[in-house]
N, C-alpha and C positions, 0 to 999 in steps of 0.2 A: 525105743526106750525114751521115756520122758526125762528131760533135764530139768524142766520147770513145767508149770501149768500149760504154757503155750509154745514151748520150744522142745524139739525132739533131736535126738542124736543124729538120726538120718539126714535131717536138713542141714546140720552143721558139718556133715561129711560129704554132702553132695558135690560132685565135680564132673562136669561134662568132659573135661580134659582127661581125667583119670579113666573114664569109661572108654573114650575114644582111643587112648593110648594103652589100655589094658593094664593099668597100674592098680591091681587089686588091693594092695596094702593101704590104699587111701581109705578103704572101708572097714579096716580092722585096726584102729589105733590102740596104743597101749592105755592102761588105766590112768596114767598121769595125764594124758591128753584129754581123756573123758572127764577127769576131775577138773581140769582147767576150763573146758567148755562149760561144764556145769557152773563153775564160779562166774564165768563171763555172763552166762544167762541169768543166774540168780541176782547178780549185783548190778548189771547194766541193762541187758536186753529185756528182761521181764519187767523191771520197774519202769523202763521207758515205754514198753507196750501198754502197761497198766495206765500210765499217765496220759498217753496219747489216745487210748481206747481204740487203737487201730492195729492191724496186723503189721508186722515188720518182715520185710522180704530180705532174706540172707542170700547174697550171691556168692559169698565165699566165707567159709569158716576155717576149719582145720584143712591144712594142705600137707600131705606127705612130702618128704624131700624130693622125690622124683617129679611130682606135680609142680611143686614150687619152682624147681629148676626149669621145667618145660615151659612154664608161663613167664619166666623171667623175673620171678619174685626175689626179693632181697635175701641174701644168704643168712641174715639174722632175723628174718620175718617172724613176728609173733604168731602168725598163722601156723608155723611149723610146730608150735607147742600147744595149739588149741586155745590161745589167749586172745585171738582177734577175730572179728567178723566184718565183712563189707556189707552194708545194709542200705535199704531204701524204704520209704514209707509212701504208699501210693498217693495220698492227698497232700503231701508236702514236697516242695522242691528240694533238691540236694542242699542248697544253701539254708533253707528253712529248717531242715532236719539238723544240720550242723549247728546252727545257732541255738536250737532248742536244747541239744545235748550240752553244748558249751555253757549255756546259762543255767543249766540244771544243777542240782546239788549232787548229781551222780558222781561216784568215785570211778575214775578211769585212768588208764595210763596214757594212751595216745588217742587223739581225735584228729582225723585227717579228712578234710574236704578234698576229694580226689577228682580233679578234672571236671568238676560240675556234673559228675556221673553217679557217684556213690559216696557214702561216708564210711570210713574205716574207723572202728572203735576197738580199743584193746583194754584188757583188764589183767593185772598181775595179782595172783592169789596172795602174794606177799604185800599186804596192805601198805606197808611203808615204802614200797617201790612204785606206787601209782603217782605219776608226775602231773597229771592233768595237763599234758602238753598238747597244745592246739596248733595244727599246721595246715597249710594248703599245698597240695601237690599240683604243679603246673609243668607243662612241657615247654622247654626252651632249647631250640636247636636240636631237637630229637632226644634230649635227655630230660629225665624227671628231676625237678628241683622242688625242695620242700621249704616253704616260707613260713617262719613263725607268725602266728596270728594272735 
């Protein structure tokens, strides 16, 4: 199912952890999750892709509760609701991608440069709830710390 011209539901549900652990519910989200994923793609990912004129690689979109717990995701993660994606773009470093989104006019809720490995971007369908909060995730003494940027 197409969510936008270049983004598909299957890629936003993909999870190696779910396959490995046999969590089939990962691949059959409810309509509210699908609607949130579509809003994320329409308002952030597709405009970003159009502007970059390059494919965006999604390493994590929606996560069902069991997958989120298995990978140690936050209990309030926006991934649980289909409102977030972890992304990379092949020709940009993580920092370059982070800066491009941060400086863009795109509406987003959170933008997190995570460990110089990927960029987390989220979108809340309630337009008034999008904070354009920019953070950096770093490991300190084995714990993740989020630093405002």
